[in-house]
Backbone as XML, in Angstrom:
<?xml version="1.0"?>
<chain id="A" units="angstrom">
  <residue number="1" name="UNK">
    <atom name="N" x="149.258" y="114.599" z="53.281"/>
    <atom name="CA" x="149.687" y="113.671" z="52.361"/>
    <atom name="C" x="149.222" y="112.344" z="52.393"/>
  </residue>
  <residue number="2" name="UNK">
    <atom name="N" x="149.313" y="111.518" z="51.490"/>
    <atom name="CA" x="148.810" y="109.987" z="51.466"/>
    <atom name="C" x="149.215" y="109.316" z="52.667"/>
  </residue>
  <residue number="3" name="UNK">
    <atom name="N" x="150.380" y="109.319" z="53.058"/>
    <atom name="CA" x="150.981" y="108.775" z="54.134"/>
    <atom name="C" x="150.310" y="109.022" z="55.519"/>
  </residue>
  <residue number="4" name="UNK">
    <atom name="N" x="150.126" y="110.486" z="55.506"/>
    <atom name="CA" x="149.280" y="110.991" z="56.728"/>
    <atom name="C" x="148.071" y="110.389" z="56.924"/>
  </residue>
  <residue number="5" name="UNK">
    <atom name="N" x="147.382" y="110.304" z="55.826"/>
    <atom name="CA" x="145.936" y="109.797" z="55.674"/>
    <atom name="C" x="145.985" y="108.365" z="56.279"/>
  </residue>
  <residue number="6" name="UNK">
    <atom name="N" x="146.942" y="107.561" z="55.736"/>
    <atom name="CA" x="147.102" y="106.236" z="56.119"/>
    <atom name="C" x="147.359" y="106.075" z="57.742"/>
  </residue>
  <residue number="7" name="UNK">
    <atom name="N" x="148.181" y="106.990" z="58.195"/>
    <atom name="CA" x="148.692" y="107.040" z="59.552"/>
    <atom name="C" x="147.628" y="107.364" z="60.477"/>
  </residue>
  <residue number="8" name="UNK">
    <atom name="N" x="146.657" y="108.230" z="60.009"/>
    <atom name="CA" x="145.492" y="108.681" z="60.780"/>
    <atom name="C" x="144.544" y="107.601" z="60.930"/>
  </residue>
  <residue number="9" name="UNK">
    <atom name="N" x="144.219" y="106.882" z="59.662"/>
    <atom name="CA" x="143.397" y="105.708" z="59.866"/>
    <atom name="C" x="143.934" y="104.562" z="60.604"/>
  </residue>
  <residue number="10" name="UNK">
    <atom name="N" x="145.065" y="104.314" z="60.633"/>
    <atom name="CA" x="145.804" y="103.429" z="61.582"/>
    <atom name="C" x="145.779" y="103.860" z="62.967"/>
  </residue>
  <residue number="11" name="UNK">
    <atom name="N" x="145.927" y="105.038" z="63.369"/>
    <atom name="CA" x="145.863" y="105.347" z="64.641"/>
    <atom name="C" x="144.425" y="105.340" z="65.232"/>
  </residue>
  <residue number="12" name="UNK">
    <atom name="N" x="143.473" y="105.813" z="64.300"/>
    <atom name="CA" x="142.031" y="105.569" z="64.640"/>
    <atom name="C" x="141.630" y="104.144" z="64.913"/>
  </residue>
  <residue number="13" name="UNK">
    <atom name="N" x="142.154" y="103.400" z="64.023"/>
    <atom name="CA" x="141.939" y="101.831" z="64.292"/>
    <atom name="C" x="142.637" y="101.455" z="65.741"/>
  </residue>
  <residue number="14" name="UNK">
    <atom name="N" x="143.728" y="101.769" z="65.852"/>
    <atom name="CA" x="144.579" y="101.244" z="67.026"/>
    <atom name="C" x="143.730" y="101.758" z="68.311"/>
  </residue>
  <residue number="15" name="UNK">
    <atom name="N" x="143.277" y="103.079" z="68.379"/>
    <atom name="CA" x="142.571" y="103.640" z="69.342"/>
    <atom name="C" x="141.121" y="102.889" z="69.675"/>
  </residue>
  <residue number="16" name="UNK">
    <atom name="N" x="140.677" y="102.583" z="68.614"/>
    <atom name="CA" x="139.397" y="101.533" z="68.647"/>
    <atom name="C" x="139.588" y="100.195" z="69.088"/>
  </residue>
  <residue number="17" name="UNK">
    <atom name="N" x="140.810" y="99.664" z="68.969"/>
    <atom name="CA" x="141.216" y="98.417" z="69.302"/>
    <atom name="C" x="142.422" y="98.323" z="70.357"/>
  </residue>
  <residue number="18" name="UNK">
    <atom name="N" x="142.277" y="99.019" z="71.480"/>
    <atom name="CA" x="143.257" y="99.234" z="72.402"/>
    <atom name="C" x="143.725" y="97.832" z="73.173"/>
  </residue>
  <residue number="19" name="UNK">
    <atom name="N" x="142.446" y="97.054" z="73.119"/>
    <atom name="CA" x="142.470" y="95.716" z="73.855"/>
    <atom name="C" x="143.402" y="94.823" z="73.111"/>
  </residue>
  <residue number="20" name="UNK">
    <atom name="N" x="143.831" y="95.081" z="71.915"/>
    <atom name="CA" x="144.842" y="94.152" z="70.889"/>
    <atom name="C" x="146.123" y="94.684" z="71.351"/>
  </residue>
  <residue number="21" name="UNK">
    <atom name="N" x="147.181" y="93.778" z="71.101"/>
    <atom name="CA" x="148.642" y="93.838" z="71.262"/>
    <atom name="C" x="148.870" y="94.756" z="69.880"/>
  </residue>
  <residue number="22" name="UNK">
    <atom name="N" x="149.689" y="95.765" z="70.032"/>
    <atom name="CA" x="150.110" y="96.548" z="68.908"/>
    <atom name="C" x="151.562" y="96.674" z="68.862"/>
  </residue>
  <residue number="23" name="UNK">
    <atom name="N" x="152.227" y="96.599" z="67.708"/>
    <atom name="CA" x="153.854" y="96.822" z="67.537"/>
    <atom name="C" x="153.777" y="97.805" z="66.358"/>
  </residue>
  <residue number="24" name="UNK">
    <atom name="N" x="155.137" y="98.230" z="66.505"/>
    <atom name="CA" x="155.523" y="99.164" z="65.177"/>
    <atom name="C" x="155.233" y="98.536" z="63.906"/>
  </residue>
  <residue number="25" name="UNK">
    <atom name="N" x="155.807" y="97.219" z="63.888"/>
    <atom name="CA" x="155.762" y="96.381" z="62.856"/>
    <atom name="C" x="154.162" y="96.210" z="62.317"/>
  </residue>
  <residue number="26" name="UNK">
    <atom name="N" x="153.243" y="95.643" z="63.222"/>
    <atom name="CA" x="152.105" y="95.432" z="62.956"/>
    <atom name="C" x="151.329" y="96.851" z="62.305"/>
  </residue>
  <residue number="27" name="UNK">
    <atom name="N" x="151.471" y="97.917" z="63.144"/>
    <atom name="CA" x="150.893" y="99.156" z="62.724"/>
    <atom name="C" x="151.432" y="99.629" z="61.436"/>
  </residue>
  <residue number="28" name="UNK">
    <atom name="N" x="152.842" y="99.494" z="61.199"/>
    <atom name="CA" x="153.481" y="99.898" z="59.881"/>
    <atom name="C" x="152.780" y="99.056" z="58.824"/>
  </residue>
  <residue number="29" name="UNK">
    <atom name="N" x="152.705" y="97.823" z="59.019"/>
    <atom name="CA" x="152.157" y="97.083" z="58.115"/>
    <atom name="C" x="150.609" y="97.324" z="57.525"/>
  </residue>
  <residue number="30" name="UNK">
    <atom name="N" x="150.019" y="97.800" z="58.716"/>
    <atom name="CA" x="148.484" y="98.296" z="58.571"/>
    <atom name="C" x="148.532" y="99.472" z="57.785"/>
  </residue>
  <residue number="31" name="UNK">
    <atom name="N" x="149.312" y="100.270" z="57.883"/>
    <atom name="CA" x="149.650" y="101.657" z="57.308"/>
    <atom name="C" x="150.237" y="101.678" z="55.877"/>
  </residue>
  <residue number="32" name="UNK">
    <atom name="N" x="150.492" y="100.392" z="55.433"/>
    <atom name="CA" x="151.326" y="100.086" z="54.247"/>
    <atom name="C" x="152.509" y="101.008" z="54.112"/>
  </residue>
  <residue number="33" name="UNK">
    <atom name="N" x="153.279" y="100.852" z="55.260"/>
    <atom name="CA" x="154.457" y="101.820" z="55.270"/>
    <atom name="C" x="155.675" y="100.598" z="55.777"/>
  </residue>
  <residue number="34" name="UNK">
    <atom name="N" x="156.846" y="101.091" z="55.501"/>
    <atom name="CA" x="158.111" y="100.387" z="56.073"/>
    <atom name="C" x="158.012" y="100.774" z="57.482"/>
  </residue>
  <residue number="35" name="UNK">
    <atom name="N" x="158.855" y="100.078" z="58.212"/>
    <atom name="CA" x="158.803" y="100.216" z="59.807"/>
    <atom name="C" x="159.539" y="101.607" z="59.835"/>
  </residue>
  <residue number="36" name="UNK">
    <atom name="N" x="160.562" y="102.064" z="59.168"/>
    <atom name="CA" x="161.292" y="103.306" z="59.422"/>
    <atom name="C" x="160.395" y="104.477" z="58.959"/>
  </residue>
  <residue number="37" name="UNK">
    <atom name="N" x="159.615" y="104.357" z="57.821"/>
    <atom name="CA" x="158.896" y="105.404" z="57.532"/>
    <atom name="C" x="157.562" y="105.656" z="58.413"/>
  </residue>
  <residue number="38" name="UNK">
    <atom name="N" x="156.973" y="104.489" z="58.963"/>
    <atom name="CA" x="155.929" y="104.583" z="59.893"/>
    <atom name="C" x="156.421" y="105.241" z="61.237"/>
  </residue>
  <residue number="39" name="UNK">
    <atom name="N" x="157.646" y="104.832" z="61.724"/>
    <atom name="CA" x="158.241" y="105.408" z="63.033"/>
    <atom name="C" x="158.584" y="106.951" z="62.715"/>
  </residue>
  <residue number="40" name="UNK">
    <atom name="N" x="158.977" y="107.350" z="61.570"/>
    <atom name="CA" x="159.220" y="108.746" z="61.237"/>
    <atom name="C" x="157.995" y="109.465" z="61.284"/>
  </residue>
  <residue number="41" name="UNK">
    <atom name="N" x="156.969" y="109.151" z="60.380"/>
    <atom name="CA" x="155.722" y="109.707" z="60.401"/>
    <atom name="C" x="154.875" y="109.645" z="61.885"/>
  </residue>
  <residue number="42" name="UNK">
    <atom name="N" x="155.041" y="108.800" z="62.273"/>
    <atom name="CA" x="154.353" y="108.628" z="63.785"/>
    <atom name="C" x="154.801" y="109.666" z="64.657"/>
  </residue>
  <residue number="43" name="UNK">
    <atom name="N" x="156.168" y="109.712" z="64.768"/>
    <atom name="CA" x="156.762" y="110.644" z="65.831"/>
    <atom name="C" x="156.415" y="112.207" z="65.226"/>
  </residue>
  <residue number="44" name="UNK">
    <atom name="N" x="156.420" y="112.304" z="64.025"/>
    <atom name="CA" x="156.187" y="113.627" z="63.446"/>
    <atom name="C" x="154.725" y="114.092" z="63.874"/>
  </residue>
  <residue number="45" name="UNK">
    <atom name="N" x="153.784" y="113.102" z="63.724"/>
    <atom name="CA" x="152.336" y="113.319" z="63.945"/>
    <atom name="C" x="152.097" y="113.434" z="65.381"/>
  </residue>
  <residue number="46" name="UNK">
    <atom name="N" x="152.724" y="112.540" z="66.140"/>
    <atom name="CA" x="152.345" y="112.435" z="67.763"/>
    <atom name="C" x="153.457" y="113.265" z="68.667"/>
  </residue>
  <residue number="47" name="UNK">
    <atom name="N" x="154.538" y="113.282" z="68.174"/>
    <atom name="CA" x="155.653" y="113.978" z="69.140"/>
    <atom name="C" x="156.133" y="112.883" z="70.036"/>
  </residue>
  <residue number="48" name="UNK">
    <atom name="N" x="155.783" y="111.682" z="70.074"/>
    <atom name="CA" x="156.075" y="110.842" z="71.077"/>
    <atom name="C" x="156.548" y="109.290" z="70.355"/>
  </residue>
  <residue number="49" name="UNK">
    <atom name="N" x="156.877" y="108.423" z="71.206"/>
    <atom name="CA" x="156.940" y="106.956" z="70.561"/>
    <atom name="C" x="155.754" y="106.191" z="70.704"/>
  </residue>
  <residue number="50" name="UNK">
    <atom name="N" x="155.690" y="105.092" z="69.957"/>
    <atom name="CA" x="154.434" y="104.230" z="69.934"/>
    <atom name="C" x="154.024" y="103.693" z="71.178"/>
  </residue>
  <residue number="51" name="UNK">
    <atom name="N" x="155.160" y="103.159" z="72.128"/>
    <atom name="CA" x="154.970" y="102.815" z="73.369"/>
    <atom name="C" x="154.314" y="103.935" z="74.149"/>
  </residue>
  <residue number="52" name="UNK">
    <atom name="N" x="154.722" y="104.977" z="74.194"/>
    <atom name="CA" x="154.013" y="106.167" z="75.092"/>
    <atom name="C" x="152.784" y="106.518" z="74.706"/>
  </residue>
  <residue number="53" name="UNK">
    <atom name="N" x="152.691" y="106.541" z="73.374"/>
    <atom name="CA" x="151.304" y="106.952" z="72.735"/>
    <atom name="C" x="150.192" y="106.104" z="73.238"/>
  </residue>
  <residue number="54" name="UNK">
    <atom name="N" x="150.589" y="104.690" z="73.247"/>
    <atom name="CA" x="149.748" y="103.725" z="73.442"/>
    <atom name="C" x="149.369" y="103.578" z="74.864"/>
  </residue>
  <residue number="55" name="UNK">
    <atom name="N" x="150.325" y="103.729" z="75.876"/>
    <atom name="CA" x="150.079" y="104.168" z="77.136"/>
    <atom name="C" x="149.194" y="105.113" z="77.339"/>
  </residue>
  <residue number="56" name="UNK">
    <atom name="N" x="149.274" y="106.352" z="76.970"/>
    <atom name="CA" x="148.554" y="107.455" z="77.037"/>
    <atom name="C" x="147.160" y="107.214" z="76.421"/>
  </residue>
  <residue number="57" name="UNK">
    <atom name="N" x="146.883" y="106.434" z="75.452"/>
    <atom name="CA" x="145.603" y="106.161" z="74.910"/>
    <atom name="C" x="144.735" y="105.235" z="75.795"/>
  </residue>
  <residue number="58" name="UNK">
    <atom name="N" x="145.622" y="104.284" z="76.314"/>
    <atom name="CA" x="145.037" y="103.285" z="77.449"/>
    <atom name="C" x="144.730" y="103.895" z="78.633"/>
  </residue>
  <residue number="59" name="UNK">
    <atom name="N" x="145.466" y="104.766" z="79.152"/>
    <atom name="CA" x="145.093" y="105.358" z="80.306"/>
    <atom name="C" x="143.906" y="106.249" z="80.187"/>
  </residue>
  <residue number="60" name="UNK">
    <atom name="N" x="143.800" y="107.052" z="79.121"/>
    <atom name="CA" x="142.486" y="107.755" z="78.775"/>
    <atom name="C" x="141.224" y="107.005" z="78.781"/>
  </residue>
  <residue number="61" name="UNK">
    <atom name="N" x="141.319" y="105.819" z="78.040"/>
    <atom name="CA" x="140.161" y="104.902" z="77.935"/>
    <atom name="C" x="140.022" y="104.369" z="79.185"/>
  </residue>
  <residue number="62" name="UNK">
    <atom name="N" x="140.844" y="103.757" z="79.978"/>
    <atom name="CA" x="140.565" y="103.260" z="81.528"/>
    <atom name="C" x="139.918" y="104.527" z="82.263"/>
  </residue>
  <residue number="63" name="UNK">
    <atom name="N" x="140.278" y="105.775" z="81.962"/>
    <atom name="CA" x="139.639" y="106.880" z="82.966"/>
    <atom name="C" x="138.223" y="107.064" z="82.565"/>
  </residue>
  <residue number="64" name="UNK">
    <atom name="N" x="137.944" y="106.844" z="81.301"/>
    <atom name="CA" x="136.556" y="107.047" z="80.724"/>
    <atom name="C" x="135.690" y="105.816" z="81.208"/>
  </residue>
  <residue number="65" name="UNK">
    <atom name="N" x="136.356" y="104.645" z="81.193"/>
    <atom name="CA" x="135.452" y="103.535" z="81.625"/>
    <atom name="C" x="135.308" y="103.487" z="83.225"/>
  </residue>
  <residue number="66" name="UNK">
    <atom name="N" x="136.187" y="103.935" z="84.002"/>
    <atom name="CA" x="136.010" y="104.262" z="85.391"/>
    <atom name="C" x="135.064" y="105.246" z="85.730"/>
  </residue>
  <residue number="67" name="UNK">
    <atom name="N" x="134.874" y="106.426" z="84.933"/>
    <atom name="CA" x="133.969" y="107.484" z="85.119"/>
    <atom name="C" x="132.722" y="107.202" z="84.627"/>
  </residue>
  <residue number="68" name="UNK">
    <atom name="N" x="132.400" y="106.335" z="83.753"/>
    <atom name="CA" x="131.119" y="106.111" z="83.306"/>
    <atom name="C" x="130.657" y="104.656" z="83.552"/>
  </residue>
  <residue number="69" name="UNK">
    <atom name="N" x="131.332" y="103.595" z="84.007"/>
    <atom name="CA" x="130.840" y="102.459" z="84.125"/>
    <atom name="C" x="130.968" y="101.840" z="85.381"/>
  </residue>
  <residue number="70" name="UNK">
    <atom name="N" x="130.481" y="100.688" z="85.528"/>
    <atom name="CA" x="130.643" y="99.734" z="86.931"/>
    <atom name="C" x="131.184" y="98.619" z="86.807"/>
  </residue>
  <residue number="71" name="UNK">
    <atom name="N" x="132.065" y="98.319" z="85.441"/>
    <atom name="CA" x="132.591" y="97.169" z="85.545"/>
    <atom name="C" x="133.756" y="96.809" z="86.411"/>
  </residue>
  <residue number="72" name="UNK">
    <atom name="N" x="134.208" y="95.649" z="86.738"/>
    <atom name="CA" x="135.154" y="95.440" z="87.461"/>
    <atom name="C" x="136.611" y="95.887" z="87.072"/>
  </residue>
  <residue number="73" name="UNK">
    <atom name="N" x="137.384" y="96.185" z="87.748"/>
    <atom name="CA" x="138.801" y="96.638" z="87.560"/>
    <atom name="C" x="139.519" y="95.857" z="86.404"/>
  </residue>
  <residue number="74" name="UNK">
    <atom name="N" x="139.278" y="94.547" z="86.688"/>
    <atom name="CA" x="139.810" y="93.544" z="85.923"/>
    <atom name="C" x="139.297" y="93.735" z="84.364"/>
  </residue>
  <residue number="75" name="UNK">
    <atom name="N" x="137.952" y="93.995" z="84.329"/>
    <atom name="CA" x="137.249" y="94.094" z="82.974"/>
    <atom name="C" x="137.839" y="95.270" z="82.183"/>
  </residue>
  <residue number="76" name="UNK">
    <atom name="N" x="137.869" y="96.462" z="83.200"/>
    <atom name="CA" x="138.372" y="97.809" z="82.632"/>
    <atom name="C" x="139.846" y="97.589" z="82.159"/>
  </residue>
  <residue number="77" name="UNK">
    <atom name="N" x="140.585" y="96.991" z="82.855"/>
    <atom name="CA" x="142.206" y="96.640" z="82.404"/>
    <atom name="C" x="142.108" y="95.950" z="81.083"/>
  </residue>
  <residue number="78" name="UNK">
    <atom name="N" x="141.260" y="94.879" z="80.893"/>
    <atom name="CA" x="141.075" y="94.312" z="79.727"/>
    <atom name="C" x="140.639" y="95.071" z="78.345"/>
  </residue>
  <residue number="79" name="UNK">
    <atom name="N" x="139.698" y="95.840" z="78.604"/>
    <atom name="CA" x="139.018" y="96.738" z="77.611"/>
    <atom name="C" x="140.008" y="97.881" z="77.487"/>
  </residue>
  <residue number="80" name="UNK">
    <atom name="N" x="140.889" y="98.342" z="78.120"/>
    <atom name="CA" x="141.827" y="99.306" z="77.883"/>
    <atom name="C" x="143.045" y="98.909" z="77.328"/>
  </residue>
  <residue number="81" name="UNK">
    <atom name="N" x="143.187" y="97.627" z="77.383"/>
    <atom name="CA" x="144.540" y="97.038" z="76.795"/>
    <atom name="C" x="145.698" y="96.827" z="77.766"/>
  </residue>
  <residue number="82" name="UNK">
    <atom name="N" x="145.298" y="96.833" z="78.998"/>
    <atom name="CA" x="146.445" y="96.532" z="80.043"/>
    <atom name="C" x="146.521" y="94.993" z="80.337"/>
  </residue>
  <residue number="83" name="UNK">
    <atom name="N" x="145.610" y="94.360" z="80.080"/>
    <atom name="CA" x="145.614" y="92.782" z="80.182"/>
    <atom name="C" x="145.296" y="92.483" z="81.374"/>
  </residue>
  <residue number="84" name="UNK">
    <atom name="N" x="145.980" y="93.045" z="82.394"/>
    <atom name="CA" x="145.441" y="92.616" z="83.894"/>
    <atom name="C" x="145.356" y="93.789" z="84.776"/>
  </residue>
  <residue number="85" name="UNK">
    <atom name="N" x="144.364" y="93.490" z="85.954"/>
    <atom name="CA" x="144.248" y="94.737" z="86.898"/>
    <atom name="C" x="145.542" y="95.168" z="87.403"/>
  </residue>
  <residue number="86" name="UNK">
    <atom name="N" x="146.428" y="94.242" z="87.743"/>
    <atom name="CA" x="147.672" y="94.685" z="88.298"/>
    <atom name="C" x="148.558" y="95.723" z="87.219"/>
  </residue>
  <residue number="87" name="UNK">
    <atom name="N" x="148.770" y="95.244" z="86.035"/>
    <atom name="CA" x="149.250" y="96.217" z="85.065"/>
    <atom name="C" x="148.526" y="97.407" z="85.340"/>
  </residue>
  <residue number="88" name="UNK">
    <atom name="N" x="147.237" y="97.538" z="85.124"/>
    <atom name="CA" x="146.442" y="98.898" z="84.999"/>
    <atom name="C" x="146.680" y="99.665" z="86.365"/>
  </residue>
  <residue number="89" name="UNK">
    <atom name="N" x="146.654" y="99.072" z="87.490"/>
    <atom name="CA" x="146.971" y="99.630" z="88.800"/>
    <atom name="C" x="148.413" y="100.351" z="88.806"/>
  </residue>
  <residue number="90" name="UNK">
    <atom name="N" x="149.307" y="99.676" z="88.290"/>
    <atom name="CA" x="150.628" y="100.145" z="88.389"/>
    <atom name="C" x="150.855" y="101.276" z="87.292"/>
  </residue>
  <residue number="91" name="UNK">
    <atom name="N" x="150.315" y="101.144" z="86.194"/>
    <atom name="CA" x="150.293" y="102.352" z="85.374"/>
    <atom name="C" x="149.466" y="103.668" z="85.731"/>
  </residue>
  <residue number="92" name="UNK">
    <atom name="N" x="148.440" y="103.273" z="86.224"/>
    <atom name="CA" x="147.601" y="104.302" z="86.697"/>
    <atom name="C" x="147.959" y="105.172" z="87.954"/>
  </residue>
  <residue number="93" name="UNK">
    <atom name="N" x="148.507" y="104.375" z="88.851"/>
    <atom name="CA" x="149.185" y="104.852" z="89.947"/>
    <atom name="C" x="150.376" y="105.787" z="89.745"/>
  </residue>
  <residue number="94" name="UNK">
    <atom name="N" x="151.248" y="105.365" z="88.716"/>
    <atom name="CA" x="152.316" y="106.205" z="88.151"/>
    <atom name="C" x="151.838" y="107.468" z="87.605"/>
  </residue>
  <residue number="95" name="UNK">
    <atom name="N" x="150.650" y="107.271" z="86.779"/>
    <atom name="CA" x="150.360" y="108.440" z="85.983"/>
    <atom name="C" x="149.564" y="109.466" z="86.770"/>
  </residue>
  <residue number="96" name="UNK">
    <atom name="N" x="148.676" y="108.844" z="87.660"/>
    <atom name="CA" x="147.721" y="109.716" z="88.420"/>
    <atom name="C" x="147.803" y="109.890" z="89.782"/>
  </residue>
  <residue number="97" name="UNK">
    <atom name="N" x="148.851" y="109.073" z="90.287"/>
    <atom name="CA" x="149.093" y="109.121" z="91.877"/>
    <atom name="C" x="147.852" y="108.606" z="92.732"/>
  </residue>
  <residue number="98" name="UNK">
    <atom name="N" x="146.978" y="107.764" z="91.964"/>
    <atom name="CA" x="145.779" y="107.246" z="92.757"/>
    <atom name="C" x="145.630" y="105.868" z="92.056"/>
  </residue>
  <residue number="99" name="UNK">
    <atom name="N" x="144.858" y="105.013" z="92.877"/>
    <atom name="CA" x="144.578" y="103.629" z="92.337"/>
    <atom name="C" x="143.161" y="103.711" z="91.455"/>
  </residue>
  <residue number="100" name="UNK">
    <atom name="N" x="143.003" y="102.878" z="90.511"/>
    <atom name="CA" x="141.687" y="102.931" z="89.656"/>
    <atom name="C" x="140.431" y="103.026" z="90.623"/>
  </residue>
  <residue number="101" name="UNK">
    <atom name="N" x="140.294" y="102.284" z="91.605"/>
    <atom name="CA" x="139.261" y="102.218" z="92.497"/>
    <atom name="C" x="138.936" y="103.687" z="93.070"/>
  </residue>
  <residue number="102" name="UNK">
    <atom name="N" x="140.048" y="104.043" z="93.577"/>
    <atom name="CA" x="140.004" y="105.533" z="94.227"/>
    <atom name="C" x="139.411" y="106.653" z="93.303"/>
  </residue>
  <residue number="103" name="UNK">
    <atom name="N" x="140.300" y="106.451" z="91.957"/>
    <atom name="CA" x="139.640" y="107.285" z="90.977"/>
    <atom name="C" x="138.253" y="107.186" z="90.554"/>
  </residue>
  <residue number="104" name="UNK">
    <atom name="N" x="137.823" y="106.105" z="90.357"/>
    <atom name="CA" x="136.345" y="105.997" z="90.121"/>
    <atom name="C" x="135.320" y="106.542" z="91.258"/>
  </residue>
  <residue number="105" name="UNK">
    <atom name="N" x="135.765" y="106.218" z="92.434"/>
    <atom name="CA" x="135.088" y="106.816" z="93.607"/>
    <atom name="C" x="135.009" y="108.328" z="93.341"/>
  </residue>
  <residue number="106" name="UNK">
    <atom name="N" x="136.028" y="108.885" z="93.002"/>
    <atom name="CA" x="136.131" y="110.453" z="93.207"/>
    <atom name="C" x="135.602" y="111.104" z="91.851"/>
  </residue>
  <residue number="107" name="UNK">
    <atom name="N" x="135.634" y="110.420" z="90.728"/>
    <atom name="CA" x="135.289" y="110.845" z="89.554"/>
    <atom name="C" x="134.047" y="110.262" z="88.823"/>
  </residue>
  <residue number="108" name="UNK">
    <atom name="N" x="133.484" y="109.296" z="89.329"/>
    <atom name="CA" x="132.189" y="108.617" z="88.706"/>
    <atom name="C" x="131.186" y="109.706" z="88.542"/>
  </residue>
  <residue number="109" name="UNK">
    <atom name="N" x="130.615" y="109.768" z="87.341"/>
    <atom name="CA" x="129.392" y="110.468" z="87.070"/>
    <atom name="C" x="129.776" y="111.979" z="86.641"/>
  </residue>
  <residue number="110" name="UNK">
    <atom name="N" x="131.175" y="112.292" z="86.650"/>
    <atom name="CA" x="131.614" y="113.661" z="86.285"/>
    <atom name="C" x="131.898" y="113.673" z="84.837"/>
  </residue>
  <residue number="111" name="UNK">
    <atom name="N" x="132.139" y="112.756" z="84.200"/>
    <atom name="CA" x="132.442" y="112.772" z="82.818"/>
    <atom name="C" x="131.254" y="113.265" z="81.928"/>
  </residue>
  <residue number="112" name="UNK">
    <atom name="N" x="131.580" y="113.981" z="81.018"/>
    <atom name="CA" x="130.502" y="114.615" z="80.110"/>
    <atom name="C" x="130.612" y="113.985" z="78.664"/>
  </residue>
</chain>
C-alpha cells in the first residue's frame, strides 16, 4: 500500500541517519502519517517497537564499523547513533556479552 511505501522510505532514511535523534512523532511526520497510524504500520512491518528497532539497527551499524574500520570507539558510538562511548559499551555488552574493543579484536577483517 501507499502507507507501506512511505514507511519503507522512512525506515531506509532512519537507517541511513542513525546518528540523528529519532522519535515516533518525527518519523510519523516524515511518513506523512498520524502517530497512531505510524505506530500501527511500524509494528506490523517490523514486529517490534521503534525503540527496539533503533537499538538493533544501531548495534548492527556499530558491529559493521568495528569489523571494517579503525575509528575510535567514541567515533563509532557517534556514527552508530549512541552518542557516547559509554552508551555504546553498555548496550553492546548487554546485547553481545563483550565490549566493542574486544569485539573488534575478534572480528576485524571477517566482514564480507
